[in-house]
N, C-alpha and C positions, 0 to 999 in steps of 0.2 A: 896444207891441212893434213893432219894424220888420218889414218884409216878410221880410228875410233871416232875422231872428230867428224868424219864425213857422215856418220850416222845421224848427227844432229839435223842435217839439212835435207833429209829425205822428204820429197813432196808426196801428197796423197796418191797421185797417179803412179809415181815410181814405187811407192810402198806396195801397191797391189802387185806390180810386176816382181818386186823383190820377194814378197811372200810366196808367190808361186814358184819362183826359182829356188828359194831355200827349202821349200817342201821337197823338191826333187833331190837337191844336194844332200840334205840331212838324212834322206832315206837311203842314200848310197853308202857302200862300205867306206870306212874312214880313209883307207889308202887311196881311194879313187876320187875323193871329193874335189881336191884342188885341180886335178886334170879336167874334171867335169865342168868346173867353173870357167876354166880357160876356154873350153869349147863353146859353152853356152853364152859367154860374154865376149866372144872374139871381136865383135863390132861395137862394143859398148864398154870402154875402159872405166867410165865413171860407175856404172852398175857393178863392174868387177871389183873395184875398190871397196864399194859399200858392202857387197856380199862377202868379200874376204874378211872385212872387219867383223861382220856378224859371225862368220865361221870360226875365226880365231878366238873370239870371245866365248863361243859355245864349247870349244875344245879345251879351254883352260879348266883346271880343277875347280869345280863348283860353278863355272860359268860366270856371267855377269851378275847373276843374282846374288852371289856371295861377295864378289869383289867390288861391284858398283863403281867402275873406274870413271864414269862420267858424272859430273856434278849437276844432276837434275834436281832443282828445288821444287819438289812436288807437294811439299807440306802445305803450301798456301792454298792449293786447289785452284779451280777455275772460277772466274768472277761471275756473279749473278748477271744475267743478261747476255752472256756469251752465246753467239749463234753457232750451232753445230748442225750442219746439214739443214733440215727443215725444222729444227728444234731450237728453242731458247731456254737456257738454263735458268732455273728458279732458285736453286740452292742445293748444297750437298746434303744427302740423307744417309749416307753410310760409306764406310771405307774398310777394306780388308787387305789380305796379302796379295791378291791378284790385281786389285784396282779400286777405283772409287765409283760410287753411284750417286747420280744427281737427279733431282726432280726437274722435269722439263715440260714445256708446252709446245705444241705444234703451231707454227706460224703461217702455214700455207693452206689452212682450211677455215671454213666459216665458223663451224661450231668448235668450242674449246676441246682440246684433247690433251691429256697429260700422259706422261710416260716416265719410266725410270731408265735413265741413260747410264750405261756402264762403260767406263773407260779402263783400259789397261794402263798400269803404271809404266812410265817410260822405261825404267830400268828393266822391268820384266819383258818389255817389248823387244829386247835384244837377246832374250834367252829362249832357246829352242823349245824347252819344255813349257815355259810360260805361254809362248805364242800358240803352241799346239793346244794347250788346255783352253785358252781363250777362244780360239777358232772352233774347237770342238763344242764349246758351250753354245756358240752362235749356231752351229750346224744342228746341234741337238734340239735347241728351241724351235728351229725352223721345221723340224720333223714332228713336233708335238702339237696336237690340236685337241684340247680337252677342256671342258668348262672349269675344271679344278686345277688347271696348270696355267701359269702366267704366260701369255702369248708373246712371241717375237713380233715387233712392229716394223723395225727399220734397222739399218746398219750401214757402216761405212768406215772411212778413215779420215781423220781431221788432224792436220798438222803432224802427220806421221803416226798418229795414235789410232789404233783400231778401237771402234766403239760399236755398241748396238743399243737399240731402244726396245724395251719390253713393257708389257702392260704394267701400269703402276697400281699396286694393291695397297689400299689404305686400311690397315687392320692390325690385329694383335696376334702374337704367337698363339697357337692352338691351345696350349695348356693355360695361358693367362686368360684367354677369351672364355674358356669353359668355366674357370673359377669366377671370373667377373660376372658371368651370367648365371651362376649357380646351377649349372647343368647337372641333371641327374645322371646316374650311371647309364641308364638306357639311352638318354639323349647324347651322351658322350660317345657311346658305341655307334649310334646312328651317324654322327658326324664323322667318326673315325672310318666308318665303312666307305664314305665318299673319298677320303684320302687314299684308302686302299685301291679304289677304282682308278684314281689318277695314277698311282704307282703302276697298276696293272697295265694301263694304257702306255706308259713309258716302256715297260718291259716288252709289250707287244711290238714296239718299234726297235727292239734290241738295245735298249738304253737302261743302264743301271745307274741310279742316282748317286750312291756311295756316301751320302751325307744327310740322310733323313733324320731330322730332329725338329722339335717344336719351333725353333727360330726360323726354319725354312718352310714352315707351313703357317701362313697368315690367314686369319678368318676375318672377313669384312663385317661391317656393322649389320648387314642383312643376314649373316650366318653362313656365307658361302666360303668354303676353304679354297686356298690357292697354294699350289706347290711351287716353290721358288728355288733359285740358286742351283743350276746344273753345272756350276763352274768346275767341279771335279768329277762329273758324271763320266761313265765309260760306255763307249759304243761297243757292244758285243760283236758287231759285225767286223770290227777291227781287232778283236781280241787275238785272233790267230796270227797276226802280223808280228814278225820278229824284227822288223826294221826299226822299231822305236822302243827298245828296252828301257830307255830312261824314263819313259812316260809311266811305267808301272814297276820300276825297280824297287826292291825291298828298301824300306827306310825313306822312300820319297813320296809315299802315298799320303796326301792330305786327308784328314778325317777328324771326326769328333769322337774321342776315345770312349766316352760314356755310352755312345749309341752304336759303336762299331762292332761288327761281328768278330768272333774269335779268329777267323781266317784272315780278316783284314789286319788285326793286330799282329798276326804272325807274318805279315807282308806278302800273303798269297794273293793271287788274282781274285778280285771280287766277282760275284755272280748275282743273279736275281735273288738267290737265297740270302745273300748279305743284306739286301734291302728288307727282306721279310724279317730278319733278325732285328733290324733297326725299328721296324714297325712294331714288333713285339715289345721292345724297350719303351717306345712311346706310349703304347697301350697301357703298359704297366704304370707309367707315370700319370697318364690321364685318369686311370681308375683309382689308384691308391694314393696319388700325391707324392710318391717316392720313386726314385730310381731303383732298379733291382739290386740286391746285395747278397752275395754268397749263395746264390741259387735258392734263396728262400722263396716259398710260395707267395703268390700275389696277395692272398688274403692275410698272410702273416705280416705283410708290410704295413698294415694299418695300425697305428699306435692306439692302444686301448685307453680307457679312462683312468687307469692307474699307472704309476711309474713316472719316470723323469720327463717323458714326452707326452703327458696327458693332454696338455693344452694344444699341442700340435695335432694330435689325433682328432680332437674336437673341431679344430679349424678345418682340417681336411674333410671331415664328414659334413660339416656345415656348408662348405663350398659345393657339396653334392646333394644338399637338401635332406640330410639324414643324420643319424647318430653313428658313433664309431662301431657299436655292436651290430647295428643293422647293416652298415656298410660292409663289415667283415663277413656277415652271412651272405650278402649279395655276391661278394667276390669268391666265396668258397665254392668249390665244385667245378662247374663248367668253365667259368672264367679263369680259375686257377689253371685248369688243364689247357685251355686255349693259349694263354700267355706262355705257359711252359713249353708247349710245342713250337710256337713261333720263335722262341729264344733257345731252342735246343742247341747244345754245343756242336753236335754233329749236323752239318748243314743238310745232309741227306735225310734226316729225320724231322726236319721242319716242314711246315706247309709248303707244298711244291710251288705255289704261286701266291701272290698277294690276293688274287681273287678267291682262292681256296680259304684263306684266312677270313676274308670278308664274308664268304658264304657260311662259315661256321658261326660267325658272330650273328648273322641273320637268323640262323637256326636257333641260337640261344635266345634272341629277342622274341622269336615266335613260340618259344617253349618246346621246340622239337629237340630230339637227341642230337648232340653235336658229334661230329665225326672224329674228334680228338679223343673222345671217351671210349672205353671198351664197350663193345656192342653186346650187352647182356640183356636177357629178357627182363630181369628185375629193373634195370635202368630204364628201359623203354616204357615199361608199365608205369614207373614212377613219373616219368616225364608226361605221359598221357594223362595221368590223374592230375598232375600239376596244371596242365594246360586246360583241361576240361573237368574241373571238380564236379560241377553240377551235372554235366553230361554223363560222366562215368557213374554217378549215383543213379541217374535215371536208367542207364544201361543195365545196371544190376537189377533194378526193380523190373525193367522190361524183360530180362531173362527169366525171372521168376514167373512173370505173368504168362510168357510164352509157354513155359513148361506146363503150367496149370492148364492153359488153353489146349495144348496138344493132348493132355491127358483126358479131356472131356469132349473134344471135337474131332471129327473125322477130317483127316488131311484132304481127302478127295473132295469132300463137300466144300471145303474152303476154296480149293482151286476152281471148282465149278462156279462158285459165287463170284470170284474175282473175274473170271473170264466173261461171265454174263454182264457184269458191270462195265467192263472194258468195251464189250460189243455195243451196249446201249450208248456209251459215251461217243464211240466212233460213229454210230448211226446219227446221233444228234448233231455231231460236228459236220458230217457230210450233208445233212439236211440244211443246216445253217449256211454252209458254203454254197449249196445249190440255190437257196433263196437269195443269197447275196449276189450271186452271179446274174440271176434273173433280173433283180432290181437295177443292177449296174447297166445291164443291156438295155432295159427300158429307158433308163435315164439318158444313155448315149443316143438312143433312137430319137427321143424327144428333142434333145439339144441339136442334133444334126438336122432334124426336120425343120427346126426354127430358122435354119440358115438358107432354106429354099427361097429363092427370089420370087417364085410364083406365088408364095404365100406372104410376101413382104412388099407387094405392090411394085415389084421391079427393083427394090433396093437390095443390093448385095451386101450383107453385113460383113464387117471386118472380123478378124479372129478375136479381137478384144471384145467386140459386142457379143459374139457367140459365147465367150467365156463368162461375160456378165450375166447372160441369160441362164447359163448353167449354174452359176453361183446362186442366183435367185431361186432357181428350181430346187436346189439342194436345201435352201433355207425354208422353203414353204412346204415341201412334200415329204421330207424324210425325218421329221422331228422324232418319230417313234422308232426309228432304226439307227441308233447312234453308230453302230459298227460300219454300216454302209455309208452313212453320212461322213464319218471320219475318213473312210477310204477314198471317197470322191473328192473331199476337200484336199487331201494329200496329193491327189492326182492333178488337180487344176492349179494349185499354187505354183508348181514349177513352170507352168505355161505362162502365167502372169510374170514370173521372174524373168523368163527368157525374152519377153516383150519389153523388159525394162521398167515394168510397173512394180517396183520393189515394195512400195507402200501397200498395194493391194495383195501382193504375194505374202507379205508379212502378216497382214490381218487374217488371211485365210489359213495360213500355216499355224498361227496362234490359235485359231478356232479349232483346228484339227487336234492340237495338243489338249485343249480344254475338254473337247468331247471325249477323247480317249482317256484322259485323267479321271473322268467321272463315270466312265462306262462300267456296267455291271454285267458279267464279270470283267475285271480289269485285265487287259492283255498288256503286260509290262514290256514285251518285246516291241509291239507296235507303238507304244507310248515313247519308248527310247528312240525309235526311228523318226517319229514326228519331232521330238526334241532336237535330234541331230539336224534335220532339215531347217527347222526354225533358227537354229544357231547360225547356219550359213546365210540366211536372209538378214538376220540382225547384224552380222558382221558387215555386210555390204551397205547396210544403213548407217554404219558408224557407231553402232551400239555394242562396243566390244565388252564392256563390263557385264552387261546382261547376257551376252553370248557365253562368257565363261561360266556363269551360273548354270545355264541351260546345258552346255556340253558336259560339264562335270556330273550333272544329274544323269544324263544319258549314259556316260561311261560307268557310273556307279550301278545303274540297272543292268547294263551289259555284263558287268563282272559277276552278277548273281545268276545269270542265265547260261547254263552250259551249252544250250542249243544255238547260241549266237555264233555265227561263222567268224573265222579269223579275219576275213576281208572286212566285215563290219566293224570289228574291234580296231583294226588298223585305221580304217576310215575315221572312226571317232577320235582316236589319239592324234591323227594327222590334223583333224579340225581343231583340236585343242591347241596344237602347236601354232596354227595360224592365229587363233584367238590371242594367245600369249604374245605373238609377234605384233599384232595390231595394238596391243596395250603397252608396247615398249618393254616387255619382259623378255629381252632378247637372249640372255644367257640360258634361261630355262627353256625357251622355245628352241634354241639351237640344239641343246642336249637331247631333247625329246625327238625332234625331227631327224637329227643325224642318226640316232639309234634306230629309228624306224627304217630309214633309208639303207643303213648298213645291213640290217636284217633282211630287207626285201631283196637286196642285190645277191644275197647268198642262196636264195630259194630257187628250186628247180621244179617246174619251169618258171621262168621269170614273168612277172606281171608287168609288162612294159608300160601300161597306162598308169599303174600305181607308182612305178619308178619315176616316170615323167612328172607326176603330180608332186611327189616328195622332193625331187630335185629342184623343182621350181619353188616350193615352199621354203626349202633350206636357203636357196639363193636369195629369196626375199629378206630373210633374217640377216644374211651377210651383207646385203645391200644396205639395210638399215643401220648396220654397224660400220658402214663406209669401207667394208673390206671388198671393194669392187673386183680386185684381181681374183679373189677366191670365188666370188659369185659368178664370174663370167663363164667358166666351164660348166657350171651347173645349169645356168640358163641355156647354154648351147646344147647340152644334153637333152633338156626338156624340149627345146625347139625341134631338134632332130627326131626325137621319138614321136612328137605330136604330128609332124609332117609325115613320118612313116606310117603312123596309125590312121590318120584322117585325111591326108593331103593338105596342100596349102590353103585351099578354099574352105576352111573350117574355122569357127570361132576360137577353138582351143589353139590351133596352129597360129592364128593371127595374134592371140594374146601373148603367146610365147615369143613371136617376132617383136612385139612392142617391148616386152620385158628385156629381151636380148639387146635390142637397139638402144634402150634407155641406159643400160649399164655400159655399152660401148661409148655413149655420149659422156657418161661420167668419167670414163677413162680418156676422153679426148680423141676417140677414133671416129673422125667425122664421116668418112665414106661409108663405113659399115653401119654406123648409127643411123644416118639419114636413109640408107637403102632399106634397112629392116623396119624402121618406124613408118616410112611411107607405105611399104607393102602391107604391114599389119593394119594400119589405120584405113587404108583403101579397102582391104578385104572386109573389115568389120562394118564399114559404111555400106558396102554392097549387101552384106548379109543381114545386118541388124537395123540399119537406117540411122540417120543423124540424130533422131530423137532419143536414141538409147543412151542412158547415162554413161555406160562404158565407152561408147564411141566419142562422146564429147570430152571425157577425161583423157582418153588416149590422144585425141587431136591436140589438146593443150600440151601434153608431153612432147609431141612432135614440134609444136610451135616453140616450146622452150629450147629444144635442141637446135632448131634453126636459128634462134636468137643467139645461142651460144656460138654458133659457127658463122655468124655475121650476116645471115639472110633475114634481116629484121623486117623488111616490108612484107614478105610472104608470111612470116611468122605472125605479124599483127593481123593479117587477113584471116588466117586459120583460127587464131585465138578469138577474134570477134565472132566468127561464125559459130564456134563451139559455145561461147557464152550466150549467144542469141538462142541457140538450140535449148540450152538449159532454161532460159527465160520462157520460151514457148511451151516447154513441158510443164513448168510451174503454172502458167496461165491456163493450160488445158485442164489441170486438176481442179 
């Protein structure tokens, strides 16, 4: 067998070893490569022959990519039904210079999962540059985790061919999708901002895409953009290496010229500024329907209703829900300037980041001055009037009134009146708070007295009975004091919840919301707090859709009240993330919770309880997405923090133990799973009792894990006990 022929028979195991060896060899100076091969393959003649064949092919002019000395008939593709790793091919969906992409389904999971499997062409698999680019793409995808970037799912080598599986996106290129759905200019900008955020995420990982264009940004039927094809992306962390000049040599850089930055066309090393330029070209296309031409302004690219291209102009405007003249007016000014700055020929005069471009677009949508425009007083006043036409008119009238008032009224007199009013309001507030505290104290005294066994013929009431008496007392004695009534209802609802009586907790929490909603005067902050708590109860009752309505109302109120603390705002947004997760809106939930967690980790001093909660919530989302490997460290972090904060004998620590044990079971880690699940369930049984719904559910989780690991008899006993506890609780109601 010739050396070239020996490349045909490389097994998957040998291929991995061969890849690692050739990485080292090709990084070495050319004159040392053969000697290095002899040393590294001294005990493996077969590996030496195969590696030498690869090396000789790479050192020829053009390499195997141009000569293609081996007759690989790849045109027919792979057959439908072919098994690759854990995947079954369903059909080819695309083919390019680097390889072919197939739609595939996973065969080793219960629920159907589809992916896009990308194979390297066999001929390219023997070319150093091709292999590097393919492996770089796989490494780049593994480093990216963003809702708007297609995720890497799996990878390996099959029959000597490297491949990887990535998230399958069923959608249309962003420009076609926008036209098909007749998106307005504003809606296109909002969608494009999400693309900028994905690009910024890649840049933050030191990755330059280098081929941003509509075909590489697909939008799903639900309107979610996904950034694809990092096949020619560049790792900036490797940019300083001189060992691989062929990977970036002039004339060898793949790109799409219509979207490439001037420095890319000149063969210079790309940077994040190159991607910003490509984003500018895409924005030009999305807004005007035309690619940029001869440095003309964006608004000038819209064909008007006269001339040879009148119909084309009408079609472009119609796809944006407007007319050519109105579209040109929309694009003139700020958007002209934003696109021009993004596409500036001098990369140092472009937006410094994709995020800066997105922020200027947000400013435009909000009617605020954009940073790309000269900061003149006249421009700022014009933007203010445009943003608040009615308000600025009222402001002018108000100025006139104030001037007249000052002319006829003593300034000192006005100040004294204001101070007197403030003092009266403060006195009234203090009196109300004093009366409220007095009534709360009397209520607590009455409730506690009712628990005295000497007044109950020797019967010692349970905590649940004490709470029932308190609830009845609130209902009968505080009808004329809604603020006190709502305060007490909000205090006893969590006690019912902690006892596992979620139905009673929900009824009382809902009553607190109703009382506060109709109180005069309305305290919107307290109403939002009651809505937030009711959301948590409804979630545990399985009423997720109702929970989303409640939490969004609470957040809307919080957003209008500057006195609301950051902690309360984060708590509300975190709750919204959990609500979205419970409804299966996993991508939206993941994006929201991950952003909250990233922000919380950066704060000093750290709120460890909040970090534990957010880590657990994000892990729940990843668990529901069956991304158990990613969920595991988050559950572990939550468990460690809860143990450190509360000790192991606490419901929060026990909850985290059950969560962590469950994901270990999903991954097949029997010892860790069983130990954690037993500890968590045992602690919760001691603290909460078997009648608590959480305990019964967790015991069933333990039983399922024991069944999975072959301990069927014990699992059946635990499962029957948990089901019996559920039945007893229902009968007790």
